C-alpha positions in Angstrom: -2.7 34.5 39.2 -4.7 33.4 42.5 -5.8 30.0 42.7 -9.4 29.4 42.8 -11.2 26.8 45.1 -12.4 23.7 44.0 -12.8 21.7 47.0 -10.3 19.0 46.0 -7.8 18.0 48.8 -5.7 14.9 48.7 -2.8 13.1 50.8 0.0 13.4 48.4 2.3 10.5 47.9 5.1 11.7 45.7 7.0 7.9 45.9 10.7 7.0 45.7 11.6 7.9 42.0 10.2 11.2 42.0 11.5 12.4 45.1 15.3 11.1 44.8 15.8 11.3 40.9 13.0 13.2 39.6 12.5 16.4 41.6 11.0 18.6 38.7 7.9 16.3 38.1 6.9 17.0 41.9 7.5 20.5 41.4 5.2 20.4 38.1 2.7 18.4 39.9 2.3 20.8 42.8 2.2 23.8 41.0 -0.3 22.9 38.0 -2.7 21.4 40.8 -2.3 24.3 43.0 -3.0 26.7 40.1 -6.1 24.3 39.6 -7.3 24.9 43.2 -6.3 21.4 44.6 -4.9 21.6 47.8 -1.8 18.6 48.3 -1.5 17.6 51.5 1.9 16.0 52.7 2.0 12.6 54.6 4.4 12.4 57.4 6.8 9.0 58.1 5.7 7.4 54.9 7.9 4.8 53.1 8.4 3.2 49.9 5.0 2.0 48.5 6.7 -0.8 48.1 7.4 -0.8 43.9 5.1 -3.2 42.7 7.2 -6.2 41.2 10.1 -7.1 42.8 9.2 -6.6 46.3 5.7 -8.4 45.6 7.6 -11.3 44.0 9.9 -11.7 46.8 7.6 -11.6 49.8 3.7 -10.6 49.3 2.7 -10.7 52.8 5.3 -8.1 53.2 4.3 -6.1 50.0 1.0 -5.8 51.4 1.6 -4.5 55.1 3.9 -2.0 53.6 1.4 -0.8 51.1 -1.4 -1.1 54.0 0.8 1.0 56.3 0.9 3.9 53.8 -2.5 3.9 53.2 -3.6 4.2 56.8 -1.4 7.4 56.8 -3.6 9.0 54.2 -7.3 7.4 56.1 -5.8 9.1 59.4 -5.5 12.1 57.6 -9.0 11.7 56.0 -8.3 12.1 52.5 -7.7 10.1 49.3 -4.3 9.3 48.3 -2.9 11.0 45.2 0.5 9.8 43.5 2.2 11.0 40.1 3.7 7.5 39.9 1.9 4.4 38.0 4.0 2.0 40.1 2.5 3.5 43.5 -0.7 4.1 41.7 -0.4 0.2 40.7 0.6 -1.2 44.3 -1.8 1.3 46.6 -4.9 0.7 44.0 -4.3 -3.3 44.4 -3.9 -3.3 48.1 -6.9 -1.2 48.6 -8.7 -3.6 46.5 -7.9 -6.4 48.6 -8.2 -5.1 51.7 -11.7 -3.8 50.6 -13.1 -7.1 49.1 -11.4 -9.8 51.1 -12.1 -9.9 54.7 -9.6 -12.5 55.6 -6.4 -10.6 54.1 -7.7 -7.4 55.7 -7.7 -9.3 58.9 -4.2 -10.7 58.3 -2.5 -7.3 57.2 -4.3 -5.7 60.3 -2.5 -8.3 62.5 0.6 -7.3 61.2 0.0 -3.4 61.2 -0.8 -4.1 65.1 2.6 -4.4 65.5 3.2 -0.9 64.4 0.2 0.4 66.4 -1.7 1.0 62.7 -4.8 -0.1 61.3 -6.4 0.3 57.8 -9.8 0.0 57.8 -10.5 0.9 53.5 -12.2 4.2 54.0 -9.9 6.0 51.3 -9.7 5.9 47.5 -6.2 5.8 45.4 -5.9 8.2 42.6 -3.5 8.8 40.0 -2.5 12.8 39.4 -3.8 12.3 35.5 -6.8 10.6 37.3 -7.8 13.6 39.5 -7.2 16.0 36.4 -9.9 14.2 34.3 -12.5 12.6 36.9 -12.4 15.4 39.5 -11.0 18.8 38.3 -11.9 18.2 34.7 -11.4 18.8 31.2 -13.4 21.8 31.2 -12.0 23.7 33.9 -8.4 23.0 32.8 -9.5 24.4 29.4 -10.6 27.1 31.2 -7.3 28.2 33.1 -5.3 27.7 29.9 -3.4 30.9 28.6 -0.7 29.0 26.3 -2.4 26.7 24.3 0.0 24.0 22.6 -1.0 25.1 19.4 0.9 23.1 16.4 2.8 20.8 19.0 2.0 17.0 18.2 2.6 14.5 21.0 3.0 10.6 21.3 1.3 9.5 24.4 2.6 6.8 26.4 0.0 5.4 29.2 2.4 3.0 30.8 1.3 -0.4 32.1 0.6 -0.1 35.7 -1.7 3.0 34.9 -4.1 0.8 33.6 -3.6 -2.7 34.6 -4.6 -5.0 36.3 -7.7 -3.9 34.6 -10.5 -5.3 36.5 -8.9 -3.5 39.5 -7.8 -0.3 38.4 -10.9 0.2 36.3 -9.5 3.8 34.8 -10.0 3.1 31.0 -10.0 0.5 28.5 -6.8 -1.4 29.0 -6.3 -2.0 25.2 -7.6 1.2 23.7 -7.5 4.5 26.6 -8.4 7.6 25.6 -8.2 9.4 28.7 -4.6 11.0 28.7 -5.1 11.1 25.0 -7.8 13.7 25.7 -5.8 15.7 28.5 -3.3 16.4 25.8 -5.4 17.6 23.3 -7.5 19.9 25.8 -4.0 21.7 26.3 -4.2 22.4 22.5 -2.0 19.6 21.1 -2.5 17.0 18.9 -2.2 13.4 20.3 -0.7 11.4 17.1 -1.1 7.6 17.1 1.8 5.1 16.3 1.8 1.1 16.0 3.3 0.3 19.7 1.3 2.9 21.6 0.5 0.0 23.9 3.6 -1.5 24.3 5.5 -1.3 27.6 8.8 1.0 27.8 10.8 -1.8 29.0 11.6 0.1 32.1 11.1 -3.2 34.7 13.4 -5.0 32.8 16.4 -3.0 34.0 16.2 -4.7 37.0 16.5 -8.0 35.7 17.9 -7.9 31.9 18.8 -4.7 30.8 19.6 -5.9 27.4 16.1 -6.8 26.6 15.1 -3.4 28.2 17.1 -1.5 25.8 15.9 -3.8 22.9 11.9 -2.7 24.1 13.2 0.9 24.3 14.5 0.7 21.0 11.4 -0.7 19.1 9.5 1.7 21.1 11.1 4.6 20.0 11.4 3.4 16.3 7.7 3.3 16.6 7.1 6.8 18.1 9.8 8.1 15.5 7.5 7.3 12.8 5.0 9.1 13.6 7.1 11.9 13.8 5.5 13.9 16.9 7.4 17.1 18.7 7.6 15.1 22.3 6.6 12.2 24.2 4.1 12.5 27.2 4.4 9.9 30.2 2.6 9.4 33.5 5.7 7.5 35.4 8.8 8.4 37.0 10.2 4.9 35.8 8.4 5.5 32.3 10.3 9.0 32.3 13.7 7.4 33.2 13.5 4.8 30.1 12.2 6.9 27.7 14.3 10.3 28.4 17.3 9.1 30.2 17.9 5.7 28.5 17.1 7.2 25.3 20.0 9.5 26.1 22.1 6.4 27.0 20.8 4.4 23.7 22.0 7.0 21.8 25.2 7.7 23.2 26.4 4.0 23.3 24.7 2.9 19.9 24.4 5.8 17.8 20.7 5.2 18.0 19.3 9.0 17.2 15.9 9.4 17.9 16.4 12.8 19.8 12.5 12.6 20.9 11.9 15.1 24.0 10.0 13.4 26.9 7.5 15.3 29.3 5.8 14.0 32.4 2.1 15.7 31.7 2.3 18.2 34.6 4.9 20.1 32.6 3.3 20.1 29.6 0.2 21.1 32.1 2.0 24.4 33.7 3.5 25.5 30.3 -0.2 25.6 28.9 -1.3 27.5 32.6 1.7 29.5 32.0 3.3 28.5 35.2 7.0 29.5 35.5 8.9 26.5 36.2 12.4 28.2 36.3 15.5 28.7 34.1 17.0 25.4 35.2 13.8 22.7 35.1 14.0 21.4 31.7 17.8 21.3 32.1 17.4 18.2 33.9 15.8 16.3 30.9 18.4 14.2 29.3 17.0 14.6 25.9 17.1 18.4 25.5 13.3 20.0 25.3 14.2 23.4 24.4 13.1 23.4 21.0 9.3 22.4 22.2 9.4 24.4 25.2 10.3 27.5 23.0 7.5 26.8 20.5 5.2 26.7 23.6 5.8 29.9 25.0 6.2 32.2 22.1 3.0 30.9 20.9 
């Protein structure tokens, strides 16, 4: 099917985890956005965003400068920056806000950037892939393109922390009772199921400092999801994907906790609904087998 023009064009920043560990997310994002008429322009000479917890805690000046350098590349291209990573989104959104609202900090940051012959003026916006789908492309456009509705598929939505917070800066949705990702799931024809620990962190960030805590949080999160009896979980963040998919498999293997709930990045489900061929090997990269859910969608 030929892609239709929508006029949406973005400077694409996939982020470290997607590029190095979860390339299937990047493939799904690129294919689905292309089908919906959006153009993704690769950004040259970018670095890590940098990640929004440890780097920021160790040296905020460095965190600000590296993020601003990446933002300056998108500004030089003349496009808003688009990322499929909640962490990258949180970093860029926060630093962009600081630069646009705090002249003193903007001067300090640009004094640092001068050492590498760069400057950031704060002329672009920062967008997450699902934000662009919801606000720019829109549910109606997505609905018109769907060829394989996700009928009879029940999905547990996991928003992830950095997609919504700090809410005074992100301002994407209500941080306590968001709905936009549920709406994006249901526009595909699926059913978004509620569960008690819906807004609970997946525990992914704790892996860096206290793995035992991370697995405890993961177990509680998955137990809550299991009670809702969904066909799968949907995420918007590569770290959440690693925690809920890869570490769910590890939890099952080490502690005999048999949750066995497939996990998808939203763009993967979008590709299935759009009848985009992701290739025979794509879902083999998931640790929790997704075959049954994929077959159920493809055969619908």
